[in-house]
C-alpha positions, 0 to 999 in steps of 0.5 A, spaced: 507 834 309 509 837 316 511 835 322 510 838 328 513 837 335 508 841 340 508 841 348 503 837 351 500 843 354 498 845 347 491 843 347 488 844 341 495 839 338 493 834 344 486 833 342 487 833 334 493 826 337 486 823 341 482 823 335 487 821 329 486 813 332 477 814 331 478 817 324 482 812 322 478 806 325 471 808 323 469 801 320 473 796 324 468 794 329 474 790 332 477 797 334 477 799 343 478 806 344 482 808 350 479 810 356 478 818 356 481 818 363 488 814 360 489 818 355 489 825 359 494 822 363 499 821 358 500 829 356 500 832 364 507 832 367 504 834 374 500 827 375 503 823 371 510 819 375 513 818 368 515 825 367 518 825 376 524 821 372 524 821 364 522 825 358 515 824 352 515 828 345 508 828 341 509 829 333 503 829 328 504 829 322 499 834 317 497 836 311 497 842 308 490 844 310 493 842 317 489 835 317 493 829 321 495 823 318 500 820 323 501 821 330 506 819 334 511 819 340 518 817 342 519 817 350 526 816 354 525 813 359 531 814 363 529 808 369 529 803 364 536 806 361 540 805 367 537 799 370 538 796 364 545 799 361 543 801 354 540 807 351 534 805 347 528 809 347 521 807 345 517 809 340 509 809 341 502 811 340 503 811 333 497 811 328 497 813 320 494 812 313 497 809 308 501 815 306 509 811 306 511 819 306 508 822 312 510 815 317 517 816 314 517 823 316 514 822 322 519 817 325 526 821 322 523 826 327 522 822 332 529 818 331 532 826 331 529 828 337 532 820 341 539 821 337 539 828 341 537 825 348 544 822 348 541 814 345 543 810 340 537 805 339 529 806 338 523 799 339 516 799 339 511 799 342 513 799 347 508 805 352 510 809 359 508 803 365 508 796 366 500 797 363 501 799 356 500 793 352 506 791 347 508 791 341 504 792 334 498 787 331 501 782 326 497 776 327 489 776 329 486 782 326 480 778 325 478 779 333 477 784 338 483 786 342 483 784 350 482 791 354 487 795 354 492 791 348 494 795 341 490 794 336 491 797 329 490 795 321 495 789 318 499 795 314 501 798 319 508 792 319 509 794 312 510 801 313 514 801 319 519 795 316 519 800 310 521 805 316 527 802 317 525 798 322 526 790 323 523 784 327 526 785 335 521 779 338 514 777 338 509 776 344 503 771 343 496 771 347 492 765 348 484 763 346 482 759 352 475 755 352 472 755 358 470 747 356 476 745 356 478 740 362 485 742 365 488 734 367 487 732 374 494 731 374 496 738 375 491 740 380 494 734 385 501 737 384 498 743 386 496 741 392 503 737 393 506 742 392 503 747 396 503 742 402 510 741 402 513 747 399 509 752 404 505 755 398 499 759 399 493 762 395 491 768 398 484 770 395 481 777 396 474 778 398 474 786 398 478 791 395 480 793 400 484 787 402 488 788 395 490 794 397 493 793 403 497 787 400 500 792 394 506 795 396 508 788 397 507 785 390 511 791 388 516 789 392 516 782 389 515 784 382 520 789 382 526 782 386 523 778 380 527 783 375 533 781 378 538 779 372 533 779 367 534 784 362 528 788 358 525 790 363 524 796 369 523 796 376 516 800 379 516 806 382 512 807 388 508 814 385 507 807 379 504 803 382 500 809 385 496 811 379 497 802 375 493 802 383 487 806 381 488 804 375 486 797 375 482 797 381 477 800 380 474 794 375 478 789 379 473 782 381 478 781 387 476 773 386 480 774 381 486 776 384 490 771 387 498 771 391 501 765 392 506 766 399 510 763 402 510 765 409 506 771 408 510 773 403 508 774 395 512 770 391 508 769 385 502 772 382 494 771 377 492 777 375 485 775 372 479 781 369 473 782 366 474 783 360 470 790 359 472 791 352 464 791 349 462 797 353 468 801 351 466 801 344 460 802 346 462 808 350 467 810 346 472 811 352 469 815 356 467 814 362 464 822 365 458 822 366 455 817 364 459 812 360 462 808 367 454 807 369 455 801 362 462 799 364 460 797 371 454 793 368 459 789 363 463 787 369 458 784 371 455 780 364 461 779 361 463 772 358 470 774 357 475 773 361 482 776 361 487 772 364 493 779 364 499 778 369 502 770 371 508 770 374 513 766 379 519 768 383 525 765 380 527 760 386 519 757 386 519 755 379 521 748 378 519 747 384 512 746 381 510 752 382 507 754 375 502 747 376 500 751 382 498 757 377 496 752 372 491 750 377 488 756 379 489 759 372 483 753 370 478 754 377 478 763 375 476 761 367 471 755 369 468 758 375 462 762 375 460 766 369 465 766 363 465 763 357 471 766 354 478 766 357 484 769 353 492 769 357 495 775 355 501 777 351 506 771 353 514 773 350 516 767 345 522 767 349 519 763 354 518 757 350 517 753 355 511 755 358 508 756 351 509 749 350 505 748 356 500 752 355 499 749 348 499 741 351 494 744 354 490 746 349 490 752 349 491 756 341 495 762 340 491 766 336 494 773 337 501 775 336 504 782 337 512 784 334 516 789 338 520 793 333 527 796 333 532 800 329 539 803 330 539 811 332 
């Protein structure tokens, strides 16, 4: 077994890194490959804003004949550590066959790199940007993941735990049938709160309208992190990349912003799920993959609700009822028959209880792992 750390500009090794999951998941119908442009961006130091403030290392575990059997990326996110007053590394993009020796050795190499960076802990799977799905799948293997969320075989948890990691926290995703009925009381409270508190729902008809409000959304997001831990504010360049990645498949009618005096105080982001088309194109967008992706956006019956939040000072004023009301309107309006509420931290116990009471089934769980260095 040989562990190598390679430079992102080494195109041969980068391609081996990219290709490994395509071999691992042969015959696994649930797996959804990443979009190729997004994959290429992780190696691009010029275009990926992460590299403006932080470092990433990439590792491959190779057999004697040079075949990859495991891969790993380890990140030193300076903005995260500065904001949280920590010295923590992230691990991400872990994939591997059921080979404990390879996994032990590749994590050891990644942890050695993190120690040399002056870091004391490592957590993951946790990625480069706010768009990267969190955690290792530990429940819900029979379901296809929502677009952009991690999927992995069941044996990954045992491999990682045997490599010295322990569970840190869980994140759940819930299924919502569009046949479900939200109690009329919630809609009435939502309308009353909007009237009495001066809250309004900004809805959008075009992507041009969405682009104009992106700077205000960024300011709201960063302001909402004050006093929290485990998060990191977004830079302008990071927001620009996220905007480009999201807006090309966003339906403006499904993006809703709660405002107070024309300033955003809450949000609901929902997107047509394009996972089925991404499977068919194997993640390729060009030259013709984008056509299938565009058609999928128009015909999919699945909706991903991937971003729900409200500033803390409005949470006790009925803002949650506003969000729930708008969430159900998005899920039950139009062609959609199924919706997935994506990745809610289990520490948000109040929201989970409320959602369960409404009939949402939390049918997937992702787990973050940690290890002292």
